[in-house]
N, C-alpha and C positions, 0 to 999 in steps of 0.2 A: 443383839440376838442373832440375827442372820442378815445376810446381804441379799436383798430382793433383786432379781434380775428378770425383767419382763422380756417377752419374746423379741420386741423391737430393739431392746438394748443389747441382745446377745450378738457377738461378732459372727458374721457369716463366713463360711469357707469360700475361699477364692478358687482353689483348685480341688477337684474331687477325682481321685484315680478311678478309672473305669472298672478296675478289679474289685473295688469296694461296693459297686452298685449291685443290687440283687439281679439275678439272672431271670429273664423272662422265659419260663418254660411252661408248656401246656400241662394241665393236670391229666389225670388218668383217662378221663372221658375224651377230652379233645386230642389226646395223644393217639387214642384208638381211632378217632375220626380221621386224623391225618394218615394213619397207617392204612385205613380202608381206602381213602382217596388215592393214595400212592399205589395200592394194589390194582385198582381199576384204571390207572393211567389218567386220572381226572385232569391234572394240571396240563399235560401235553395236549389233550383233546380240547380243553377250553382255550388255550392259547392259539391253537390252529383255527378254531372257529371264530375267535374274536380278532384275529390278525388283520382282516380287511378293514376293520373300523379304526385302526390306529395308523398314524402317519409313519413313514419310514424314518428310522433313526438317523440316516445320513442327511436328512433335511435339517437337522439341528433342532434346537429348542429343548424345553424341559421334557424329560421322558415321562410317558404316561404311567398311571397306576396299573399294576399287574391285574388283568381281569380275574385271575385266580383269587387274588386278595379280595376283590369286589364280591365274588361269589361266596367266599368264606364269610365275609361280613354279613351277607344276607342270611347265611346259615345260622350265624350267631343270633340274628333277629328272631329266627324260629325257635332255637333252643332256649333262648332267654326270655321269650314272650315280649319282644320289644316292638311297639306299634309303628314307629317312625324311623326314618333314616337318621334323623338328628339323635335319637336315643341310641341307635346302633353305634354311631360314631363315638358318642360319649362313653358307652360301655367298653368299646374296644380300646379307647385311650386310657381308661381307668384300670382295667384288669391286666395283671401280669400274665395270667394264664392264657387269656385270649390273645395278648400280644405274641406269646410264644406260638399259639395256634396259627396266627397270621404270618409269622416269620419276622416280626419286628422286635428289635432290642429296646431297652429302656431309654436309650438316648435318641431313638428315631421317632419321628412324628407320624402317627397313624393318619389315614385319609380323613378329611373333614366331610361333613354331611353334604356340602356343596359339591365336592368331588364325586360323591355317590350319585347325585342328581345328574351331573355331566356325563358320567359313564352310562347311566340308564338311558339318557337321551341318545348317546352315541350308538349304543347297541340296539338293533331292531328286534322285532318280535320273533323273527325267524331264527336269529342267533340264540335267543333264550330257549326257543323250542329245541334247537339242536343240542344245547347243553342238557336240557331235560331228557333227551333221548339217550345221552351218555349214561345217566343213572338207570334208565329203563333197561339198557343193554346189560348193565351190571346185575340188575335184578333177575333178568332172564338167565344169565350165566349161573346164578346160584339157585335156579329153580323157583323163584318167587314171582314170576310173571308167566302165567299160563295163556291168558288172552282168549280163552274159550267163552267164558261167561262175562259179559260186560253189563255194567249198571250206570245209569245216568240220572243225575239229580242236581237241583239248584238250591241255593240258600239266599240270604239277604245280608248285606253289609250296609252300614250307615255311611253316606257320602260326606266328603269334606265340604259341605255346603249347608246353608241355612235357609229355612223357609221364610224368614223375615226379609231376605234379599230378593225374593221373587219379583219379576217384572212382567208386564204384559208384552206378549210377543209383537203386537202391532203398534201400540201407543207408547211402549216403554214406561208406562206408569207403574210405580211401585205398588205392591199389594197393600201396604198399610195406607197409602194415600187413597187407594181405591175404596178400602173399607171405611175410611173417614168420610169420604164423599157420600157413600150410601148412608152412613149414620146421620150426616147432616140433613139428607133428604128425608130421613125418618123422624126428624125432630130431636135428635140426640146431640148433645154438645160434642163436637169433634175434638175439642181440646182436653176432654176427660178420657185418659187412656183406659181406665178400668171399665168405664161405661161402653167404650168402643169395643173392647174385647168381649164383653158380655153380649153385645149386639152381634158381633161376628160369629160367636158360637151358636146363637139361636136364630139367626136370620134365615128365612125360608129360601130354598133353592141354593144353599151354600154348597159349592163344589169347586175344588181346586184341580182343574184339568191341566194335564201336561200339554194339551194342544193350545191352551191359552196362556199358561204361565211358564216361565223359564228362569233359571238362575243364571245371571250374566257371568258369574265367576266360574261356573261349571255347567255348561249347557247340556252335557250328557247325563248329568244326575237328574233323576226323575222323582216325582212325588209318589210315595207309596207307603205301605205298611212295613214297619220293622219287625224284628223277631218277637218282640214283646207286644205287638199290636198297636204301637203308637204311629202317628203319621209323621213322616220325615222324608228327607231326600235320601234315596237309596240306589244301590247297584245290586246286580244279581250275579254272583259267581256260580259257575257250573263245572261239575266234575264228571268225567267218564272214567270209571274205575274198574279194576279187575276184581270180580266178586269172589275169586278163590283166595286172593292174598290181601286185597285192600289197596293195592298200588294204584296211584292216580296216573292214568294214561294221558288224558287231556284235561286241561284247565284253562278257563277263560272267564273274563268278567264282561257281562252284558249289561245293557241299560236296564234300569229298574222296571220299566213298563214292557219289557220284552216277554212275550208269552212263551211258555215252555213247549207248547205243541206246534210251534212254528218252525219248520225245517229241522226237527231233531234227527231225521234220517241222515242229513248231510253231516251233522256233527258226530254221529255214531260211526259213519263210514270214514270220516277223517281220523277217528281214533283207531280204526282198523288199519289205515295207512301208516299211522305212527307205530303200531305193533309190527308191521312189516319192516319198518326202518330199524326197530330195536331187535327184531329176531328175523333176519333175512333168510335164515335156513329153515324156518318153521314152515309147516304146510299151510298155505293160504286158506285152504278150505276149512281148517280147524280153528282159524282165528275169527272171533266174533260170531260164534254159533248162536248165542242167545243175547238178547238185550232186555234188561229188566229196568222198569221205572215205575213211578207212581201214576195215579190216574190223571194227573195234570198234563202228562205227555201224550195222552191218547188223542189221536186224530186218524180217522179212517184212511185218508190219503197217505199220511206218513207211515202208518202201520203197513199198508199195502206195498209201499215202496221198499220198506225193510224186508218184507216177506219175499218180494221179487228178487232181492239180492241174496236170498238164502239165509236170512237172519230170523231166528225164531223169537217172536216178541212175547214177553211176559209183562204186559201192561194192562191193568184192570180198566174196564170200560165204565166210566161214571154214569153213562146214560143207557146202560144195558136194559133197564126196565121200560125205557121210553122209546126204544127203537120200534119203528113201524114195520109192518110186514111187506109193504110195497116198495122196498128198497131194490136197487139193481142187483142182479145176480152176482156181479163181481163183488159188490159190497157185502152181500150175504156170505160169500166164501171167505172174505177177509175177516169178518167178525166171527165166523165160526171157528176159524183157525186160532184167532186170538183168544176166544173164550176157552177153547180146549187147552191151550197152553197155560192159561192162568189157573184152571181148575185141576190140572194134573199134579201128581205128587212132586215131580221135579220142579214145576212152576212155583208151587208153594214153598219149597225149600229155597229157591232163588229169591223169592220175595223176602224171606227171613234174612237171607244173606245181604240183601239190599239195605235193610234196616240196620244190620250190624256193621258192614264195612263202609257204606257211603256216609251214613250219619257219623260214624266214628272219624272218618277222614275230615269232614267239615268241622267236627269238634276240635281236632288237633290243629288244623290249619287256621281256623278263625278264632276260636276261643282261647287256645293255648299257644297259637303262633303269632298273635298280635295283629290279626287282620280283620277283626270284627268291626272296627271303626277305621275307615279309610283316612289316610293322611295325604294321599296323592289325588290328583284330579284327572279325569279322562279314562275311557275304557282301555286305551293302549298302555298308559302308564300302570294302571292297576293290573292289567293282564300280565305285564312283565314281572311285577312284584309277586303276583300270585303264582306264576310259573316257577319262580325261584323258590318260593316256600313249598310248593308241591314237590319240587325236586328234592328239597331237604326232607320232606316227609317220607319220600321213597328211600332216601338214605337212612332214615331212622329205622325203617323196616329191615334194611340190610344189616344195620348195627344190631338190632334185636335178634336177628338170626345168628349172627356171628358171635356176639358177646352176651346175649341175654338181656341187654338194656339198650333202649333206643334213644333216650334223651338224657340230658344232664341231671334232671331231677330224679329219674329212675336210678341213675348211677349213684347219686348221693344217698338215696333211700335204700340201697342194696343191703348194707350191713344190718340195718335195723329190721329190714324185711326178713333176712335170714335168721335173726335172733328170734323173732316171733314165730317163724316157721319151726324152729327147733323147740321152742316152748310148747307149741301145739302138739308136736310129735311126742314130747316127753309127757304131757298131760294125758294124752290118749293111751299111752302104754304104762303109765305109773300104777294104776289100780291092779293090773295083772302082774306087775313086777313085785309088789309088796306082799308079804304074807297076810293071810286073812285076819289073824289075831292082832296085827299091828294097825290095820286100816280101821280106825274108829270113825264114828259118824262125823265128828268135827273135821277129820281129814277129808272126808268126802265133800263136806260143805266148802272147805277151802279150795279143793280142786274145782268144784263147780264155779266158784267165784273167779278163780284164775282163768278158767275157760271162757267165762262171760267177758272178762276184761280183754282177753286175746281177741275174741270175736268183735268187740267194740272197736278195738284199735285197727283191726283189719278192715273194718267198714268205714274208716275215716277217709276223707277225700284224697289224701295223699297216697293211698294204697289202691291197687286195682288187681283184678283177677288175672290180667294178662301177664303179671310178673311171675 
């Protein structure tokens, strides 16, 4: 009937001409990303910043990976929602479009995830910050970085550590052995895991303190509450953003037990210094005029320090009803100015912008940028990765201004979005275009059904009003 040929029986090609290989070319979105990076001189700036971390070529040895390629791979991690460097390396090796974006042909090997770790260790935090300033300078050149109204907020990410691996700081006894010892003293069989877990959940005085317990694999991870309220090992990323455009000015990852109201003035003033680097020709008195935050950042001493620096604070006081009258006169003046700023019309508008831009930035970076669950360990490593993603978020703002679409998903959904926008416009004008005698009740019913379908599609998670 026929001759069956399995895959292992087929003769393999010994030579393949390179002209027959598919060309690795970036798609429309990544082509525009490359064009934008070329316009702002990104490659030249990055190579100049990272040059001190690389050895001289004259010394010999294998040449290092281009730092521009490394930064572009981290950008792919944001655009493709990839959580780890291993996933980024795998995606870059598989996709012809991303190979073209990185400048690699089909016959070249893209960097491995171990190479990404080596480059991250080689570059220090100041160099990541300097690259971040390059994108901020481009935003300022396009009018997307005002710097007058600043907002500060923090979120929670899950650490790459487990509660089961906790150890006592003094005795180095594991948490599970400690619970089994308590269960044996209470008359419960320590060899019964279910009984021990039930005992651990209901035992009196149960408290997992960061002063007593530590994870030996990630000492900087702390016990705390995650975004959904569960107890886990966490870190706290913090953003200082421009409330006029949503651009992230400063980004860092702090320990999970770090309080928001401890030294926020220093971090806000550091963001003002970053603005002076990104916009040296701007008027320093106009930068950082206001600072908006939630009530978790309220501390009388820190509020007073910001006010002495000429920053108007829009931070609600969580203990306004409990303040006593016999406070010092200086504290009274600080609280009065802070209360006046919060209750003013401009202060209420800034609080609304804080909920719009700061929360949106965390959503893009953490939930859609692959950083809600940490795959690295240590505040330094996480801050480097977070700075790279914040830089890419600022790049997406610039892309949205130049081309109307800031991410690859928005670019792919563009034709479908335009189609439904055209259908909506047609349905809104169709009753006035048709003669009255032709428009029968069934036609109106059909039009209403189509409009309901259009509204439902526009309300889907893949669509947003920002488009």
